[in-house]
C-alpha positions in Angstrom: 172.9 30.5 178.8 171.7 30.7 175.2 168.2 31.9 174.1 166.9 28.3 173.6 167.8 27.3 177.1 166.5 30.6 178.4 163.1 29.8 177.0 163.0 26.0 177.0 163.6 25.1 180.7 160.9 27.5 182.1 158.5 26.3 179.4 159.1 22.7 180.3 158.6 23.4 184.0 155.4 25.3 183.2 154.0 22.4 181.1 154.8 19.8 183.8 153.2 22.0 186.4 150.0 22.3 184.4 149.6 18.6 183.6 150.4 17.6 187.2 146.7 18.2 188.1 144.7 17.1 185.0 141.4 18.1 186.5 142.5 21.6 187.2 144.0 21.8 183.7 140.8 20.8 182.1 138.9 23.3 184.1 141.3 26.0 183.0 141.0 25.0 179.4 137.2 25.1 179.6 137.4 28.6 181.2 139.6 29.9 178.4 137.5 28.2 175.8 134.4 29.8 177.2 136.0 33.3 177.0 137.2 32.5 173.5 133.7 31.4 172.3 132.1 34.4 173.9 134.5 36.8 172.3 134.1 35.1 168.9 130.3 35.2 169.0 130.2 38.9 170.1 132.6 39.9 167.4 130.8 37.7 164.9 127.4 39.3 165.7 129.0 42.8 165.6 130.6 42.3 162.2 127.4 40.7 160.9 125.6 43.8 162.2 128.0 46.1 160.4 128.0 44.1 157.2 124.2 44.0 157.0 124.0 47.7 157.8 126.0 48.5 154.6 124.5 45.8 152.4 122.2 48.3 150.6 124.6 51.3 150.5 127.3 48.9 149.3 125.2 48.1 146.2 124.5 51.7 145.3 126.2 52.9 142.1 127.3 56.6 142.6 130.1 58.9 143.5 128.3 61.3 145.9 125.2 60.8 148.0 122.9 63.4 149.6 121.0 62.8 152.8 119.3 65.1 155.4 121.7 65.9 158.2 119.2 64.5 160.7 119.2 61.1 159.0 120.9 58.7 161.4 120.8 55.7 159.0 119.4 54.9 155.7 116.7 52.7 157.2 115.2 55.6 159.1 115.7 58.6 156.8 114.6 62.2 157.1 113.3 63.5 153.8 114.5 66.6 152.1 113.3 68.6 149.0 114.1 67.0 145.7 115.1 70.4 144.4 118.4 70.2 146.4 119.3 67.2 144.3 118.3 69.0 141.1 120.5 72.0 142.1 123.5 69.6 142.2 122.7 68.8 138.5 123.8 72.3 137.7 127.4 71.5 138.6 129.4 70.9 135.4 131.0 67.8 136.8 127.7 66.1 137.6 126.6 63.7 134.9 123.5 62.1 136.4 121.3 62.3 139.5 118.8 59.8 140.9 116.4 60.2 143.8 115.7 57.2 146.0 112.7 56.7 148.1 112.8 54.5 151.2 110.2 53.3 153.6 109.3 50.3 155.8 106.1 48.6 154.9 104.1 45.4 155.7 104.3 42.6 153.2 101.5 40.0 153.1 102.6 36.3 152.9 100.8 34.9 149.9 100.2 31.6 151.5 99.6 32.4 155.2 98.3 36.0 154.7 100.5 37.0 157.7 102.0 40.4 157.4 105.7 41.1 158.1 107.7 44.3 157.8 110.3 44.9 155.1 112.2 47.7 153.4 110.9 49.2 150.1 113.2 51.0 147.7 111.8 53.2 145.0 113.8 54.7 142.1 113.6 55.6 138.4 113.9 52.3 136.4 115.8 54.2 133.7 118.7 54.7 136.1 121.3 52.1 137.1 121.4 53.2 140.7 121.7 49.7 142.1 124.8 47.7 141.2 122.9 44.4 141.3 122.7 42.5 138.0 119.2 41.0 138.7 117.8 44.5 139.2 119.5 45.9 136.1 118.3 43.1 133.9 114.7 43.4 135.1 114.3 47.2 135.1 111.9 47.1 132.2 109.5 45.0 134.3 109.4 47.8 136.9 108.1 50.3 134.4 104.8 48.4 134.5 102.1 49.5 137.0 102.1 47.9 140.4 105.2 45.7 139.9 107.9 44.9 142.4 111.1 42.8 142.6 111.5 40.7 145.8 114.8 40.0 147.6 115.2 36.2 147.6 117.7 36.5 150.5 114.9 37.8 152.7 113.7 35.7 155.7 111.6 32.6 154.9 108.7 34.0 156.8 107.7 36.0 153.7 107.0 32.7 151.9 108.5 30.6 149.2 108.4 33.5 146.7 110.3 31.7 143.9 108.0 28.7 143.9 105.0 31.0 144.1 106.1 33.0 141.1 106.8 29.8 139.1 103.2 28.7 139.8 101.7 32.0 138.9 100.7 33.0 142.5 102.6 36.3 142.5 99.9 38.7 143.7 100.3 40.1 147.2 99.9 43.3 149.2 102.5 45.8 150.3 101.3 48.4 152.7 97.8 47.0 152.0 98.2 47.8 148.3 97.9 45.1 145.7 101.2 44.4 143.8 102.6 42.0 141.4 105.9 40.2 142.1 107.6 40.0 138.7 111.1 39.0 139.6 113.8 38.3 142.2 117.1 39.8 143.2 119.7 39.2 146.0 120.6 41.7 148.6 120.2 40.3 152.1 118.5 41.0 155.4 119.7 43.4 158.1 119.1 44.2 161.7 116.7 46.9 160.5 114.7 44.9 158.0 113.9 41.2 157.5 113.5 41.6 153.8 113.6 44.0 150.8 111.7 44.9 147.7 112.5 47.4 144.9 110.1 49.1 142.6 109.8 52.2 140.4 109.4 55.6 141.9 105.8 55.8 140.5 104.8 52.5 142.0 106.4 53.6 145.3 104.0 56.6 145.3 101.1 54.2 144.7 102.2 52.0 147.6 102.6 55.0 149.9 99.9 57.4 148.8 100.8 59.9 151.5 104.3 60.4 150.2 105.2 63.5 148.2 107.1 62.9 145.0 109.1 66.1 145.7 110.4 64.8 149.1 113.2 62.3 148.7 115.2 60.2 151.1 118.6 59.7 149.4 120.0 61.5 146.4 122.6 59.6 144.2 125.1 61.7 142.1 127.3 60.3 139.3 130.1 62.4 138.0 131.7 62.6 134.7 134.8 60.4 134.3 138.0 62.1 135.6 136.2 64.5 137.9 137.6 65.0 141.4 135.1 63.6 143.9 136.5 65.5 146.8 136.6 68.8 144.9 133.0 68.4 143.7 131.9 67.5 147.2 133.5 70.6 148.6 131.9 72.8 145.9 128.4 71.3 146.4 128.6 71.9 150.1 128.9 75.6 149.4 126.1 75.4 146.8 123.5 73.4 148.6 121.5 74.2 151.8 123.1 73.4 155.2 120.5 70.8 156.1 121.9 68.4 153.4 124.9 66.1 154.0 127.1 65.1 151.1 128.9 61.8 151.4 131.4 60.0 149.3 130.9 56.3 148.8 133.3 55.4 151.6 131.8 58.1 153.9 128.3 56.7 153.4 129.4 53.2 154.4 131.1 54.6 157.4 128.1 56.7 158.3 125.9 53.5 158.4 128.5 51.7 160.5 128.8 54.5 163.0 125.1 54.6 163.6 125.1 51.0 164.8 128.4 51.3 166.6 127.8 54.6 168.5 124.1 55.4 168.5 122.2 52.1 168.5 122.2 50.3 171.8 123.0 46.9 170.2 126.4 48.1 169.1 127.3 48.8 172.8 125.8 45.5 173.9 128.1 43.5 171.5 131.2 45.5 172.7 130.3 45.1 176.3 129.8 41.4 175.8 133.3 41.1 174.3 134.8 42.9 177.4 132.9 40.7 179.8 134.1 37.5 178.0 137.7 38.7 178.5 137.1 39.6 182.1 135.6 36.1 182.9 138.5 34.4 181.2 141.0 36.6 183.0 139.5 35.7 186.4 139.6 32.0 185.6 143.1 31.9 184.3 144.3 34.1 187.2 142.7 31.7 189.7 144.5 28.8 188.1 147.9 30.4 188.0 147.5 31.9 191.5 146.5 28.5 192.9 149.4 26.8 191.3 151.9 29.3 192.7 150.3 29.1 196.1 150.4 25.3 196.2 154.0 25.2 194.9 155.4 28.1 196.9 157.7 25.8 198.9 159.1 24.3 195.7 159.6 27.8 194.2 161.3 28.9 197.4 163.6 25.9 197.2 164.6 26.8 193.6 165.3 30.3 194.7 167.5 29.0 197.4 169.4 27.0 194.8 170.2 30.2 192.9 167.3 30.6 190.4 166.5 34.3 189.8 163.1 35.8 190.0 163.1 36.3 186.2 163.1 32.5 185.7 159.9 32.1 187.6 158.3 35.0 185.7 159.0 33.1 182.5 157.5 30.0 184.0 154.3 31.9 184.8 154.1 33.4 181.3 154.8 30.0 179.7 151.8 28.6 181.7 149.7 31.5 180.5 150.7 30.9 176.9 149.9 27.1 177.1 146.5 27.9 178.6 145.8 30.4 175.8 146.6 27.9 173.0 144.9 25.0 174.7 141.7 27.0 175.2 141.8 28.8 171.9 141.9 25.7 169.6 138.7 24.0 170.9 137.1 27.5 171.2 137.8 28.1 167.6 136.3 24.8 166.5 133.2 25.4 168.6 132.8 29.0 167.4 133.1 27.9 163.8 130.2 25.5 164.3 128.2 28.1 166.1 128.8 30.6 163.3 127.2 28.1 160.9 124.3 27.6 163.2 123.8 31.4 163.6 123.9 32.0 159.8 121.1 29.4 159.3 118.9 31.2 161.9 119.5 34.9 161.4 120.1 34.7 157.6 123.1 37.0 157.7 126.7 36.0 156.9 129.1 35.4 159.8 132.4 34.4 158.1 135.3 33.2 160.2 138.0 35.4 158.7 141.7 35.2 159.3 141.6 38.7 160.7 139.0 37.8 163.2 140.8 34.6 164.1 144.0 36.5 164.7 142.3 39.2 166.7 140.6 36.8 169.0 143.8 34.9 169.6 145.6 38.1 170.5 142.8 39.0 172.8 143.0 35.6 174.6 146.8 35.7 174.7 146.6 39.2 176.2 144.0 38.0 178.7 146.2 35.1 179.8 149.3 37.4 180.0 147.4 39.8 182.1 146.4 37.0 184.4 150.1 36.0 184.6 151.1 39.5 185.5 148.6 39.5 188.4 149.7 36.1 189.6 153.4 37.1 189.6 152.7 39.2 192.7 152.0 36.0 194.6 155.3 34.6 193.4 157.2 37.3 195.3 155.9 35.8 198.5 158.1 32.7 197.9 161.0 33.8 200.0 163.3 31.0 201.1 163.9 32.8 204.5 160.2 32.6 205.3 159.6 29.1 204.0 162.2 27.3 206.1 
């Protein structure tokens, strides 16, 4: 028997077996679709969490970054002395250093007067520490007293800032301090903050009068062209105090992801939800395949008596699992894509349906159905012609 026949006849029998009871087939498809949607949504929220976590670090322009060793993530930093960053300037490969100040603060909606928390970034306007065109083009405005730039991708609860600026109503309060919104930029919200503003380091100290100018949250280091980042990183680790961590750009992004994946409970929740979706789908598919084998055990026993080997029936079961995976995945994908669009409109964070995610979920669903097939095969062994007749 050639390969085509080896695969075709079991697959044909599996298909006819599935469509024999349409009600049961529809129930199985809905079960697989439910698992598919659950996995898609959990992975979508998880990836959105990671993408939002690195939205700010991703826009930083630098080669090395200093943070306190106790800093779990940028949104909840532990301050360290500014002199540590100044010491790094003594390295011959270091071209420029920039301290960044971070803090959560209340922002008063200009129209409703309701306060909502956002993230405030303070830095020297003469530096190009943020790789965001709108910030770089408006750095001169931040040199003025009590001026801020507002992230237009913040949640709408902060108010229609663009329209308010155009009508001249751009005075608000940040941390109960009166400020002037002089421009907009685009960054995006995260699970840690519903919005963002940037300002100069001097204005930052006015907004947070209890902060010390010599205690910084993040230090950004730019090297001379051609310098070895890893070599400078190793040398600075020997030069600076042990309570300071030195990250490369890629290590900083990974550090932010690791916090949400390993330390924050929400990362565990998304992972656990993905596993539970697969378990639910596994149970449903197993029940369908198990019931089919149980109901058709006399027919299987007859085929065995006619000379069909056990491997033939294994291929039948796996073909059924494959059909269920495909039939459940396609509507699950369509529904998940629609839910992604709905989620984006509500949480204001991107949830793209990427090919990698699509392939990953399909492999998950196919593995789930295959595992259900493996469990159902044990029932197939009971179809012994000697016992049936």
